[in-house]
All heavy atoms as an XYZ file, in Angstrom:
970
protein
N       0.809     -1.200      0.000
C       0.000      0.000      0.000
C       0.849      1.259      0.000
O       0.487      2.226     -0.629
C      -0.907      0.025      1.224
C      -2.264     -0.481      0.956
S      -3.486     -0.219      2.250
C      -2.619     -0.194      3.764
N       1.966      1.256      0.732
C       2.739      2.488      0.840
C       3.325      2.907     -0.502
O       3.617      4.071     -0.709
C       3.833      2.359      1.888
O       4.785      1.394      1.490
N       3.509      1.980     -1.450
C       3.990      2.342     -2.777
C       3.061      3.342     -3.438
O       3.496      4.209     -4.188
N       1.773      3.235     -3.160
C       0.781      4.160     -3.711
C       1.093      5.572     -3.241
O       1.127      6.508     -4.029
C      -0.641      3.750     -3.271
C      -0.979      2.372     -3.819
C      -1.663      4.783     -3.705
C      -2.168      1.721     -3.150
N       1.345      5.747     -1.959
C       1.654      7.060     -1.414
C       2.931      7.626     -1.995
O       3.006      8.810     -2.338
N       3.944      6.784     -2.134
C       5.218      7.234     -2.692
C       5.040      7.683     -4.136
O       5.644      8.671     -4.561
C       6.274      6.125     -2.592
C       6.658      5.807     -1.193
N       7.438      6.647     -0.424
C       6.363      4.745     -0.407
C       7.614      6.108      0.777
N       6.971      4.959      0.812
N       4.220      6.969     -4.904
C       3.969      7.350     -6.300
C       3.316      8.726     -6.372
O       3.654      9.528     -7.247
C       3.068      6.316     -6.976
C       3.723      4.974     -7.194
C       2.729      3.895     -7.628
O       1.542      4.212     -7.869
O       3.151      2.727     -7.719
N       2.390      8.997     -5.463
C       1.709     10.293     -5.474
C       2.644     11.431     -5.076
O       2.522     12.536     -5.597
C       0.468     10.251     -4.578
C      -0.724      9.707     -5.288
N      -0.874      8.375     -5.576
C      -1.795     10.332     -5.807
C      -2.004      8.191     -6.228
N      -2.577      9.362     -6.386
N       3.550     11.167     -4.165
C       4.523     12.195     -3.784
C       5.395     12.532     -4.988
O       5.609     13.700     -5.313
C       5.373     11.741     -2.584
C       4.499     11.716     -1.325
C       6.580     12.666     -2.384
C       5.169     11.107     -0.108
N       5.858     11.512     -5.669
C       6.726     11.721     -6.835
C       5.996     12.468     -7.959
O       6.610     13.252     -8.681
C       7.257     10.389     -7.344
N       4.699     12.235     -8.104
C       3.949     12.819     -9.204
C       3.343     14.187     -8.884
O       2.787     14.836     -9.765
C       2.823     11.865     -9.621
N       3.468     14.649     -7.662
C       2.861     15.926     -7.279
C       3.512     17.081     -8.026
O       4.723     17.088     -8.253
C       3.001     16.126     -5.774
N       2.700     18.059     -8.404
C       3.244     19.214     -9.130
C       4.264     19.981     -8.276
O       4.076     20.116     -7.063
C       2.014     20.089     -9.396
C       0.838     19.198     -9.199
C       1.256     18.138     -8.235
N       5.316     20.483     -8.903
C       6.307     21.277     -8.176
C       5.631     22.483     -7.503
O       4.675     23.041     -8.034
C       7.277     21.748     -9.262
C       7.057     20.820    -10.408
C       5.624     20.366    -10.323
N       6.130     22.833     -6.345
C       5.601     23.988     -5.633
C       4.419     23.691     -4.732
O       3.982     24.558     -3.985
N       3.873     22.494     -4.814
C       2.757     22.131     -3.944
C       3.294     21.973     -2.522
O       4.299     21.293     -2.323
C       2.107     20.806     -4.406
O       1.745     20.920     -5.786
C       0.868     20.493     -3.583
N       2.648     22.605     -1.531
C       3.127     22.489     -0.150
C       3.198     21.030      0.311
O       2.352     20.207     -0.056
C       2.092     23.271      0.661
C       1.438     24.189     -0.323
C       1.466     23.460     -1.640
N       4.199     20.737      1.119
C       4.426     19.369      1.590
C       3.190     18.793      2.281
O       2.858     17.621      2.079
C       5.625     19.325      2.535
N       2.491     19.594      3.073
C       1.303     19.093      3.782
C       0.245     18.631      2.788
O      -0.394     17.602      2.981
C       0.743     20.168      4.717
N       0.066     19.387      1.694
C      -0.931     19.019      0.685
C      -0.499     17.778     -0.081
O      -1.305     16.896     -0.369
C      -1.179     20.190     -0.269
C      -2.224     19.902     -1.330
C      -3.614     19.594     -0.768
O      -3.916     19.918      0.387
O      -4.412     18.993     -1.512
N       0.772     17.693     -0.424
C       1.289     16.515     -1.134
C       1.074     15.271     -0.280
O       0.579     14.246     -0.758
C       2.787     16.681     -1.472
C       3.372     15.384     -2.014
C       2.978     17.808     -2.471
N       1.426     15.364      0.983
C       1.286     14.226      1.886
C      -0.180     13.856      2.082
O      -0.548     12.684      2.051
C       1.944     14.558      3.229
C       2.079     13.434      4.231
C       2.819     12.234      3.643
C       2.798     13.936      5.475
N      -1.032     14.861      2.231
C      -2.472     14.600      2.400
C      -3.032     13.882      1.180
O      -3.746     12.890      1.303
C      -3.202     15.928      2.644
C      -4.639     15.755      3.110
C      -5.278     17.111      3.395
N      -5.431     17.898      2.185
C      -6.369     17.690      1.266
N      -7.243     16.720      1.405
N      -6.440     18.444      0.187
N      -2.686     14.342     -0.008
C      -3.177     13.698     -1.231
C      -2.645     12.277     -1.369
O      -3.359     11.370     -1.811
C      -2.802     14.534     -2.462
C      -3.571     15.832     -2.563
C      -5.072     15.617     -2.700
O      -5.544     14.679     -3.342
N      -5.843     16.489     -2.074
N      -1.385     12.067     -0.990
C      -0.801     10.720     -1.058
C      -1.532      9.775     -0.111
O      -1.858      8.640     -0.479
C       0.688     10.773     -0.722
N      -1.821     10.235      1.101
C      -2.508      9.370      2.058
C      -3.975      9.167      1.696
O      -4.542      8.106      1.969
C      -2.350      9.926      3.478
C      -0.918      9.836      4.014
C      -0.792     10.514      5.367
C      -0.434      8.387      4.077
N      -4.582     10.146      1.053
C      -5.942      9.938      0.543
C      -5.949      8.865     -0.544
O      -6.885      8.062     -0.627
C      -6.529     11.245      0.005
C      -7.021     12.230      1.069
C      -7.318     13.583      0.442
C      -8.244     11.675      1.781
N      -4.910      8.822     -1.371
C      -4.811      7.767     -2.387
C      -4.683      6.399     -1.721
O      -5.302      5.426     -2.159
C      -3.618      8.024     -3.303
N      -3.895      6.326     -0.651
C      -3.776      5.064      0.086
C      -5.122      4.711      0.714
O      -5.543      3.551      0.711
C      -2.661      5.142      1.156
C      -2.602      3.854      1.974
C      -1.306      5.416      0.508
N      -5.834      5.720      1.207
C      -7.166      5.495      1.764
C      -8.137      4.955      0.729
O      -8.927      4.045      1.015
N      -8.088      5.504     -0.490
C      -8.955      4.988     -1.566
C      -8.643      3.517     -1.837
O      -9.536      2.700     -2.035
C      -8.803      5.818     -2.838
C      -9.544      7.136     -2.787
C      -9.578      7.865     -4.111
N      -8.283      8.370     -4.531
C      -7.732      9.502     -4.098
N      -8.361     10.247     -3.224
N      -6.557      9.888     -4.545
N      -7.346      3.179     -1.823
C      -6.947      1.778     -1.997
C      -7.555      0.922     -0.881
O      -8.092     -0.161     -1.142
C      -5.421      1.661     -1.986
C      -4.932      0.239     -2.088
C      -4.693     -0.334     -3.317
C      -4.724     -0.533     -0.948
C      -4.255     -1.659     -3.428
C      -4.285     -1.845     -1.044
C      -4.054     -2.406     -2.283
N      -7.489      1.409      0.348
C      -8.038      0.656      1.490
C      -9.539      0.465      1.343
O     -10.060     -0.625      1.625
C      -7.707      1.370      2.804
N     -10.240      1.494      0.885
C     -11.688      1.386      0.703
C     -12.006      0.368     -0.391
O     -12.903     -0.461     -0.247
C     -12.299      2.772      0.390
C     -13.740      2.652     -0.080
C     -12.198      3.686      1.624
N     -11.254      0.416     -1.480
C     -11.491     -0.511     -2.590
C     -11.151     -1.964     -2.226
O     -11.682     -2.890     -2.835
C     -10.661     -0.093     -3.810
C     -11.126      1.207     -4.430
C     -10.131      1.774     -5.434
O      -9.133      1.099     -5.753
O     -10.356      2.910     -5.888
N     -10.281     -2.165     -1.249
C      -9.827     -3.511     -0.879
C     -10.150     -3.843      0.586
O      -9.422     -4.589      1.224
C      -8.318     -3.640     -1.135
C      -7.958     -3.470     -2.571
N      -7.685     -2.248     -3.127
C      -7.860     -4.379     -3.567
C      -7.425     -2.402     -4.412
N      -7.525     -3.672     -4.711
N     -11.242     -3.291      1.084
C     -11.586     -3.440      2.499
C     -11.683     -4.901      2.927
O     -11.165     -5.289      3.975
C     -12.899     -2.727      2.813
C     -13.228     -2.770      4.304
C     -14.453     -1.898      4.600
N     -14.562     -1.637      6.010
C     -15.206     -2.420      6.854
N     -15.789     -3.519      6.420
N     -15.266     -2.110      8.134
N     -12.329     -5.715      2.135
C     -12.517     -7.120      2.504
C     -11.170     -7.833      2.676
O     -10.939     -8.520      3.672
C     -13.365     -7.835      1.449
C     -13.798     -9.226      1.873
C     -14.766     -9.827      0.872
O     -15.692     -9.136      0.420
O     -14.571    -11.020      0.547
N     -10.278     -7.653      1.730
C      -8.954     -8.266      1.805
C      -8.179     -7.749      3.017
O      -7.587     -8.525      3.777
C      -8.156     -7.987      0.530
C      -6.680     -8.377      0.560
C      -6.516     -9.895      0.660
C      -5.962     -7.837     -0.657
N      -8.185     -6.436      3.219
C      -7.433     -5.844      4.329
C      -8.001     -6.247      5.687
O      -7.253     -6.454      6.644
C      -7.388     -4.328      4.177
C      -6.625     -3.843      2.943
C      -6.803     -2.345      2.749
C      -5.157     -4.219      3.030
N      -9.311     -6.389      5.762
C      -9.934     -6.850      7.007
C      -9.492     -8.281      7.297
O      -9.173     -8.617      8.439
C     -11.474     -6.760      6.912
O     -11.825     -5.394      6.659
C     -12.128     -7.220      8.192
N      -9.451     -9.128      6.284
C      -8.980    -10.503      6.458
C      -7.532    -10.554      6.908
O      -7.174    -11.312      7.823
N      -6.693     -9.737      6.296
C      -5.283     -9.694      6.699
C      -5.140     -9.208      8.138
O      -4.320     -9.727      8.903
C      -4.485     -8.782      5.758
C      -4.269     -9.315      4.353
C      -3.627     -8.242      3.473
C      -3.416    -10.566      4.370
N      -5.945     -8.224      8.508
C      -5.902     -7.704      9.887
C      -6.276     -8.800     10.875
O      -5.673     -8.923     11.949
C      -6.850     -6.518     10.015
C      -6.867     -5.898     11.395
C      -7.731     -4.628     11.380
N      -7.770     -4.023     12.673
C      -8.778     -4.157     13.524
N      -9.830     -4.879     13.202
N      -8.746     -3.560     14.692
N      -7.268     -9.611     10.536
C      -7.683    -10.706     11.423
C      -6.548    -11.712     11.601
O      -6.314    -12.200     12.706
C      -8.940    -11.401     10.883
C     -10.188    -10.529     10.921
S     -10.572     -9.877     12.558
C     -10.902    -11.377     13.442
N      -5.849    -12.007     10.534
C      -4.714    -12.931     10.620
C      -3.656    -12.361     11.559
O      -3.140    -13.051     12.438
C      -4.121    -13.216      9.220
C      -2.797    -13.958      9.327
C      -5.109    -13.996      8.368
N      -3.345    -11.088     11.398
C      -2.337    -10.442     12.248
C      -2.791    -10.455     13.708
O      -2.009    -10.791     14.608
C      -2.049     -8.997     11.772
C      -1.236     -8.227     12.796
C      -1.344     -9.018     10.427
N      -4.051    -10.129     13.951
C      -4.553    -10.077     15.325
C      -4.565    -11.446     15.999
O      -4.428    -11.548     17.218
C      -5.967     -9.471     15.361
C      -6.037     -7.984     15.036
C      -7.501     -7.529     14.974
C      -5.259     -7.150     16.035
N      -4.689    -12.503     15.226
C      -4.742    -13.846     15.791
C      -3.365    -14.485     15.939
O      -3.260    -15.580     16.481
C      -5.651    -14.737     14.939
C      -7.104    -14.296     15.018
C      -8.005    -15.091     14.094
O      -7.584    -16.017     13.425
N      -9.264    -14.702     14.048
N      -2.329    -13.821     15.499
C      -0.981    -14.366     15.571
C      -0.112    -13.481     16.461
O       0.172    -12.338     16.115
C      -0.367    -14.448     14.169
O       1.020    -14.667     14.256
N       0.325    -14.022     17.590
C       1.173    -13.229     18.482
C       2.488    -12.864     17.789
O       3.022    -11.777     17.992
C       1.434    -13.968     19.790
O       2.080    -15.198     19.536
N       3.004    -13.746     16.955
C       4.241    -13.466     16.205
C       4.050    -12.277     15.273
O       4.874    -11.369     15.231
C       4.644    -14.702     15.393
C       5.806    -14.477     14.466
C       7.112    -14.902     15.086
O       7.112    -15.697     16.003
N       8.205    -14.392     14.572
N       2.967    -12.263     14.521
C       2.718    -11.161     13.587
C       2.381     -9.868     14.334
O       2.807     -8.789     13.920
C       1.589    -11.517     12.625
C       1.911    -12.588     11.589
C       0.681    -12.946     10.784
C       3.037    -12.131     10.673
N       1.623     -9.973     15.418
C       1.286     -8.779     16.194
C       2.539     -8.082     16.705
O       2.653     -6.865     16.653
C       0.387     -9.131     17.382
C      -1.070     -8.992     17.107
C      -1.909     -9.003     18.376
N      -1.440     -9.853     19.447
C      -1.762    -11.130     19.617
N      -2.576    -11.717     18.775
N      -1.304    -11.814     20.642
N       3.503     -8.862     17.186
C       4.710     -8.260     17.753
C       5.653     -7.717     16.683
O       6.454     -6.840     16.951
C       5.455     -9.271     18.623
O       5.954    -10.326     17.822
N       5.540     -8.206     15.452
C       6.445     -7.734     14.395
C       5.753     -6.777     13.428
O       6.314     -6.421     12.406
C       6.999     -8.932     13.612
O       5.959     -9.569     12.907
N       4.544     -6.340     13.745
C       3.781     -5.482     12.851
C       3.486     -4.145     13.523
O       2.373     -3.892     13.929
C       2.473     -6.193     12.456
C       1.706     -5.421     11.410
O       2.271     -4.629     10.680
N       0.407     -5.638     11.351
N       4.487     -3.272     13.640
C       4.285     -2.014     14.348
C       3.591     -0.926     13.532
O       3.467      0.188     13.978
C       5.718     -1.577     14.669
C       6.499     -2.103     13.519
C       5.837     -3.423     13.151
N       3.142     -1.218     12.332
C       2.550     -0.193     11.479
C       3.606      0.337     10.533
O       4.318     -0.424      9.898
N       3.747      1.641     10.473
C       4.759      2.246      9.619
C       6.076      2.257     10.391
O       6.180      2.844     11.456
C       4.358      3.685      9.214
C       5.450      4.336      8.400
C       3.059      3.672      8.441
N       7.050      1.585      9.839
C       8.363      1.509     10.487
C       9.091      2.847     10.356
O       8.833      3.601      9.414
C       9.197      0.401      9.851
C       8.617     -0.987     10.015
C       9.553     -2.062      9.440
N      10.220     -1.701      8.209
C       9.787     -2.004      6.980
N       8.687     -2.691      6.822
N      10.472     -1.637      5.909
N      10.014      3.128     11.282
C      10.762      4.388     11.198
C      11.469      4.596      9.858
O      11.532      5.722      9.358
C      11.770      4.272     12.348
C      11.098      3.366     13.328
C      10.321      2.377     12.485
N      11.970      3.518      9.240
C      12.639      3.691      7.942
C      11.640      4.081      6.853
O      11.975      4.835      5.934
C      13.433      2.443      7.558
C      12.574      1.200      7.381
O      11.702      0.945      8.243
O      12.769      0.476      6.394
N      10.407      3.595      6.953
C       9.389      3.984      5.978
C       8.986      5.446      6.182
O       8.792      6.185      5.216
C       8.158      3.084      6.097
C       8.412      1.656      5.670
C       7.247      0.758      6.003
O       6.664      0.846      7.085
N       6.903     -0.122      5.084
N       8.873      5.848      7.437
C       8.563      7.240      7.745
C       9.670      8.148      7.212
O       9.412      9.176      6.598
C       8.412      7.408      9.259
C       7.885      8.748      9.672
C       7.584      8.797     11.150
O       6.826      7.950     11.657
O       8.123      9.709     11.805
N      10.919      7.733      7.421
C      12.064      8.503      6.938
C      12.053      8.604      5.413
O      12.468      9.630      4.847
C      13.365      7.875      7.429
N      11.573      7.573      4.730
C      11.505      7.606      3.263
C      10.517      8.676      2.803
O      10.789      9.406      1.844
C      11.118      6.234      2.712
N       9.371      8.788      3.478
C       8.407      9.844      3.143
C       9.046     11.219      3.348
O       8.919     12.107      2.512
C       7.145      9.742      4.009
C       6.129      8.760      3.502
C       5.866      7.599      4.203
C       5.412      9.015      2.343
C       4.921      6.694      3.745
C       4.465      8.123      1.881
C       4.218      6.962      2.584
N       9.749     11.390      4.459
C      10.410     12.669      4.754
C      11.419     12.994      3.660
O      11.444     14.115      3.132
C      11.090     12.630      6.145
C      11.959     13.863      6.357
C      10.047     12.507      7.254
N      12.243     12.031      3.298
C      13.270     12.257      2.277
C      12.641     12.601      0.927
O      13.137     13.488      0.217
C      14.169     11.025      2.156
N      11.562     11.922      0.561
C      10.899     12.205     -0.717
C      10.312     13.609     -0.741
O      10.411     14.306     -1.751
C       9.806     11.180     -0.985
C      10.353      9.813     -1.340
C       9.256      8.773     -1.477
O       8.174      9.123     -1.982
O       9.486      7.624     -1.079
N       9.700     14.010      0.365
C       9.133     15.356      0.427
C      10.239     16.413      0.388
O      10.100     17.432     -0.281
C       8.273     15.513      1.680
C       6.935     14.772      1.643
C       6.313     14.713      3.029
C       5.979     15.418      0.650
N      11.332     16.163      1.086
C      12.456     17.103      1.083
C      13.064     17.208     -0.312
O      13.410     18.303     -0.763
C      13.511     16.668      2.100
N      13.171     16.081     -1.005
C      13.761     16.067     -2.346
C      12.919     16.864     -3.337
O      13.457     17.478     -4.267
C      13.938     14.632     -2.823
N      11.612     16.878     -3.150
C      10.729     17.630     -4.053
C      11.074     19.113     -4.056
O      10.946     19.786     -5.049
C       9.264     17.508     -3.609
C       8.648     16.172     -3.783
C       7.175     16.201     -3.405
N       6.432     16.990     -4.387
C       6.000     18.237     -4.203
N       6.213     18.869     -3.103
N       5.339     18.849     -5.148
N      11.488     19.620     -2.909
C      11.794     21.045     -2.783
C      13.279     21.327     -2.937
O      13.736     22.410     -2.592
C      11.310     21.564     -1.420
C       9.791     21.476     -1.293
O       9.102     21.641     -2.311
O       9.302     21.238     -0.173
N      14.022     20.332     -3.412
C      15.453     20.515     -3.581
C      16.191     20.629     -2.259
O      17.278     21.171     -2.186
N      15.583     20.095     -1.204
C      16.177     20.195      0.124
C      16.660     18.836      0.607
O      16.593     18.526      1.778
C      15.148     20.764      1.103
N      17.156     18.017     -0.335
C      17.646     16.698      0.051
C      18.680     16.843      1.153
O      19.534     17.718      1.105
C      18.253     15.982     -1.155
C      17.197     15.637     -2.187
C      17.788     14.975     -3.403
O      18.161     13.805     -3.296
O      17.878     15.655     -4.427
N      18.578     15.990      2.141
C      19.479     16.044      3.275
C      19.008     17.043      4.320
O      19.457     17.030      5.443
N      18.075     17.930      3.954
C      17.527     18.900      4.888
C      16.170     18.422      5.360
O      15.143     18.842      4.862
C      17.382     20.260      4.199
O      16.723     21.155      5.066
N      16.193     17.493      6.253
C      14.936     16.931      6.760
C      14.726     17.454      8.181
O      14.829     16.721      9.138
C      14.953     15.397      6.724
O      16.110     14.945      7.428
C      14.991     14.887      5.303
N      14.461     18.737      8.273
C      14.257     19.402      9.561
C      13.112     18.816     10.354
O      12.287     18.046      9.857
N      13.064     19.249     11.586
C      12.079     18.697     12.512
C      10.659     19.004     12.076
O       9.757     18.213     12.315
C      12.351     19.173     13.936
C      12.132     20.647     14.165
C      13.063     21.645     14.074
C      10.905     21.271     14.524
N      12.490     22.859     14.352
C      11.156     22.665     14.645
C       9.611     20.815     14.758
C      10.179     23.582     14.989
C       8.629     21.732     15.103
C       8.921     23.096     15.219
N      10.409     20.136     11.414
C       9.038     20.463     10.999
C       8.521     19.444      9.972
O       7.379     19.001     10.059
C       8.971     21.869     10.431
C       9.154     22.937     11.471
C       9.066     24.331     10.859
N       9.509     25.338     11.787
C       8.771     25.855     12.751
N       7.523     25.473     12.901
N       9.261     26.776     13.558
N       9.348     19.106      9.016
C       8.940     18.131      8.004
C       8.769     16.752      8.640
O       7.816     16.039      8.342
C       9.949     18.085      6.860
C       9.579     17.201      5.672
C       8.223     17.607      5.086
C      10.656     17.282      4.610
N       9.694     16.381      9.514
C       9.587     15.089     10.208
C       8.314     15.039     11.050
O       7.618     14.022     11.070
C      10.827     14.857     11.068
C      12.073     14.621     10.220
C      13.346     14.453     11.033
N      13.177     13.492     12.089
C      13.665     13.649     13.324
N      14.355     14.724     13.653
N      13.479     12.718     14.227
N       7.990     16.133     11.733
C       6.782     16.185     12.551
C       5.529     16.113     11.680
O       4.568     15.413     12.008
C       6.776     17.451     13.403
C       5.594     17.618     14.352
C       5.540     16.476     15.361
C       5.687     18.958     15.063
N       5.547     16.812     10.552
C       4.419     16.765      9.619
C       4.136     15.330      9.193
O       2.996     14.863      9.241
C       4.709     17.632      8.390
C       3.716     17.497      7.237
C       2.367     18.085      7.621
C       4.270     18.166      5.992
N       5.171     14.615      8.780
C       5.010     13.227      8.329
C       4.526     12.349      9.476
O       3.600     11.549      9.315
C       6.321     12.689      7.712
C       6.241     11.191      7.471
C       6.624     13.423      6.410
N       5.122     12.491     10.642
C       4.724     11.670     11.797
C       3.260     11.904     12.152
O       2.508     10.953     12.398
C       5.629     11.968     12.988
N       2.832     13.167     12.165
C       1.440     13.483     12.494
C       0.472     12.959     11.433
O      -0.581     12.401     11.765
C       1.265     14.990     12.668
S       2.046     15.654     14.142
N       0.836     13.127     10.173
C      -0.033     12.650      9.093
C      -0.169     11.134      9.136
O      -1.274     10.595      8.984
C       0.505     13.097      7.742
N       0.937     10.442      9.352
C       0.879      8.975      9.408
C       0.119      8.496     10.640
O      -0.610      7.500     10.577
C       2.278      8.377      9.354
C       2.999      8.564      8.015
C       4.424      8.032      8.088
C       2.241      7.913      6.878
N       0.250      9.209     11.750
C      -0.529      8.864     12.950
C      -2.019      9.055     12.670
O      -2.845      8.216     13.043
C      -0.089      9.700     14.140
N      -2.358     10.144     11.999
C      -3.754     10.379     11.633
C      -4.277      9.293     10.721
O      -5.405      8.807     10.896
N      -3.469      8.903      9.741
C      -3.890      7.826      8.842
C      -4.110      6.530      9.617
O      -5.089      5.817      9.391
C      -2.865      7.600      7.726
C      -3.328      6.571      6.738
C      -4.139      6.932      5.679
C      -2.996      5.229      6.892
C      -4.609      5.977      4.775
C      -3.459      4.268      5.999
C      -4.264      4.648      4.933
N      -3.202      6.225     10.540
C      -3.323      4.994     11.337
C      -4.621      4.996     12.151
O      -5.317      3.998     12.212
C      -2.104      4.834     12.241
C      -2.110      3.517     13.000
C      -0.872      3.325     13.858
N      -0.717      4.394     14.836
C       0.249      5.298     14.825
N       1.178      5.287     13.899
N       0.312      6.232     15.753
N      -4.959      6.144     12.742
C      -6.205      6.258     13.508
C      -7.390      5.973     12.593
O      -8.289      5.194     12.929
C      -6.324      7.654     14.160
C      -7.732      7.919     14.670
C      -5.301      7.792     15.286
N      -7.389      6.604     11.420
C      -8.478      6.380     10.466
C      -8.558      4.921     10.052
O      -9.629      4.325     10.026
C      -8.299      7.254      9.216
C      -9.285      6.911      8.133
C     -10.570      7.351      8.055
C      -9.084      6.028      7.020
N     -11.177      6.797      6.934
C     -10.280      5.980      6.290
C      -7.993      5.286      6.573
C     -10.437      5.225      5.129
C      -8.140      4.524      5.421
C      -9.352      4.503      4.710
N      -7.429      4.337      9.695
C      -7.376      2.971      9.180
C      -7.930      1.980     10.208
O      -8.733      1.110      9.874
C      -5.936      2.637      8.805
C      -5.759      1.296      8.127
C      -6.207      1.089      6.835
C      -5.123      0.245      8.784
C      -6.031     -0.133      6.202
C      -4.945     -0.975      8.152
C      -5.404     -1.161      6.874
O      -5.228     -2.371      6.252
N      -7.509      2.128     11.456
C      -7.997      1.227     12.497
C      -9.501      1.376     12.685
O     -10.221      0.389     12.797
C      -7.257      1.491     13.810
C      -5.806      1.054     13.759
C      -4.985      1.544     14.943
O      -5.530      2.245     15.836
O      -3.771      1.236     14.969
N      -9.990      2.622     12.690
C     -11.436      2.856     12.803
C     -12.172      2.310     11.589
O     -13.229      1.704     11.710
C     -11.731      4.355     12.934
C     -11.392      4.937     14.267
C     -11.749      6.415     14.358
O     -12.282      6.993     13.373
O     -11.479      6.999     15.418
N     -11.607      2.537     10.413
C     -12.254      2.104      9.177
C     -12.407      0.591      9.127
O     -13.478      0.083      8.781
C     -11.456      2.596      7.964
C     -11.997      2.050      6.664
C     -13.244      2.450      6.205
C     -11.290      1.117      5.925
C     -13.767      1.933      5.028
C     -11.802      0.606      4.751
C     -13.043      1.011      4.303
O     -13.569      0.498      3.150
N     -11.363     -0.145      9.473
C     -11.462     -1.607      9.417
C     -12.355     -2.162     10.520
O     -12.980     -3.198     10.342
C     -10.074     -2.244      9.486
C      -9.198     -2.041      8.243
C      -7.883     -2.790      8.407
C      -9.898     -2.476      6.964
N     -12.418     -1.459     11.644
C     -13.250     -1.930     12.753
C     -14.728     -1.623     12.502
O     -15.592     -2.447     12.722
C     -12.769     -1.291     14.059
C     -13.451     -1.822     15.291
C     -12.918     -1.223     16.593
N     -12.965      0.230     16.599
C     -11.897      1.021     16.597
N     -10.693      0.520     16.600
N     -12.034      2.331     16.591
N     -15.008     -0.388     12.065
C     -16.400      0.039     11.903
C     -16.433      1.185     10.899
O     -16.352      2.345     11.284
C     -16.968      0.485     13.250
C     -18.442      0.840     13.180
O     -19.171      0.215     12.383
O     -18.857      1.755     13.907
N     -16.538      0.848      9.631
C     -16.434      1.847      8.564
C     -17.486      2.940      8.714
O     -18.674      2.656      8.834
C     -16.588      1.170      7.206
N     -17.040      4.214      8.699
C     -18.009      5.315      8.713
C     -18.752      5.367      7.381
O     -18.315      4.777      6.394
C     -17.127      6.551      8.916
C     -15.757      6.148      8.505
C     -15.660      4.660      8.682
N     -19.857      6.095      7.361
C     -20.686      6.177      6.151
C     -19.893      6.696      4.954
O     -20.046      6.204      3.845
C     -21.894      7.070      6.414
N     -19.053      7.685      5.174
C     -18.243      8.260      4.096
C     -16.784      8.216      4.540
O     -16.242      9.218      5.032
C     -18.699      9.688      3.796
C     -18.038     10.262      2.558
O     -17.083      9.640      2.028
O     -18.467     11.339      2.118
N     -16.122      7.072      4.369
C     -14.789      6.894      4.938
C     -13.727      7.860      4.408
O     -12.860      8.298      5.160
C     -14.431      5.451      4.597
C     -15.347      5.050      3.503
C     -16.563      5.880      3.647
N     -13.787      8.235      3.144
C     -12.757      9.120      2.604
C     -12.926     10.561      3.083
O     -11.939     11.265      3.310
C     -12.716      9.036      1.089
C     -12.274      7.656      0.562
C     -12.349      7.602     -0.949
C     -10.882      7.306      1.055
N     -14.160     10.993      3.286
C     -14.387     12.319      3.877
C     -13.880     12.325      5.308
O     -13.271     13.294      5.763
C     -15.875     12.693      3.810
O     -16.266     12.757      2.435
C     -16.150     14.024      4.485
N     -14.104     11.228      6.026
C     -13.606     11.104      7.401
C     -12.072     11.122      7.415
O     -11.473     11.790      8.260
C     -14.157      9.825      8.037
C     -13.797      9.654      9.467
N     -14.070     10.595     10.432
C     -13.165      8.650     10.107
C     -13.634     10.181     11.604
N     -13.074      9.003     11.433
N     -11.448     10.427      6.480
C      -9.989     10.437      6.389
C      -9.486     11.855      6.125
O      -8.531     12.323      6.747
C      -9.496      9.485      5.296
C      -7.994      9.532      4.988
C      -7.160      9.239      6.230
C      -7.666      8.547      3.869
N     -10.123     12.541      5.207
C      -9.703     13.905      4.901
C      -9.824     14.802      6.132
O      -8.941     15.622      6.405
C     -10.526     14.469      3.745
C      -9.941     15.733      3.206
C     -10.392     16.032      1.787
O     -11.177     15.283      1.206
O      -9.922     17.051      1.269
N     -10.884     14.633      6.892
C     -11.072     15.412      8.121
C      -9.929     15.144      9.111
O      -9.353     16.070      9.692
C     -12.419     15.058      8.746
C     -12.703     15.743     10.059
C     -14.019     15.285     10.682
O     -14.587     14.259     10.255
O     -14.452     15.968     11.613
N      -9.595     13.881      9.289
C      -8.504     13.503     10.204
C      -7.187     14.068      9.711
O      -6.392     14.620     10.497
C      -8.447     11.983     10.381
C      -9.643     11.481     11.201
C      -7.146     11.554     11.059
C      -9.779      9.978     11.271
N      -6.906     13.947      8.421
C      -5.637     14.439      7.882
C      -5.533     15.954      7.973
O      -4.453     16.503      8.238
C      -5.438     13.969      6.434
C      -5.212     12.476      6.265
C      -5.140     12.117      4.780
C      -3.958     12.016      6.994
N      -6.624     16.652      7.785
C      -6.595     18.117      7.927
C      -6.320     18.507      9.372
O      -5.668     19.516      9.632
C      -7.894     18.740      7.423
C      -7.974     18.713      5.917
C      -8.957     19.747      5.398
N      -9.135     19.611      3.972
C      -8.304     20.116      3.061
N      -7.253     20.787      3.446
N      -8.528     19.948      1.773
N      -6.812     17.713     10.310
C      -6.524     17.974     11.731
C      -5.062     17.633     12.056
O      -4.407     18.347     12.811
C      -7.462     17.165     12.621
N      -4.559     16.549     11.475
C      -3.202     16.098     11.763
C      -2.141     16.955     11.066
O      -1.079     17.207     11.633
C      -3.027     14.633     11.338
N      -2.439     17.398      9.852
C      -1.461     18.238      9.120
C      -2.222     19.332      8.402
O      -2.552     19.201      7.221
C      -0.610     17.401      8.167
S      -1.507     16.333      7.023
N      -2.509     20.422      9.110
C      -3.259     21.518      8.517
C      -2.575     22.074      7.263
O      -1.349     22.002      7.146
C      -3.296     22.578      9.617
C      -2.836     21.915     10.851
C      -2.083     20.689     10.457
N      -3.360     22.630      6.330
C      -2.799     23.130      5.073
C      -1.640     24.116      5.247
O      -0.739     24.158      4.437
C      -3.994     23.807      4.394
C      -5.180     23.110      4.956
C      -4.805     22.744      6.378
N      -1.639     24.900      6.310
C      -0.574     25.882      6.510
C       0.710     25.250      7.032
O       1.732     25.895      7.116
C      -1.044     26.956      7.478
N       0.678     23.949      7.376
C       1.857     23.289      7.930
C       2.922     23.116      6.856
O       2.625     23.054      5.675
C       1.482     21.926      8.508
N       4.170     23.044      7.330
C       5.361     22.832      6.485
C       4.978     22.761      5.049
O       5.477     22.256      4.182
C       6.135     21.625      6.944
């Protein structure tokens, strides 16, 4: 699923604020989750029933989070400049996505993508980094 988000970051128009690029990328991942809810719910059940998988499945790993930060920094020609604001933006957005994803698989809201957008706007407001 995360490949979807990375593709959207790479394809975002130059000059688009990092918060908007990240929000759009995570909305694309959310659309994937909505389209594949049955499969993802089944996979979640397998993970929840396996103590081995539960302990090795922390969600987004720090290296994956760092990859999002590096991709966003590279878009602005700031490779190697992954300041705390950009790192915080990514961490907050991914935390918001995780909250949505867990709620969505447990009890899907009537309009899951609008709910995701609401969460992402709260986690990474448009004026952010």
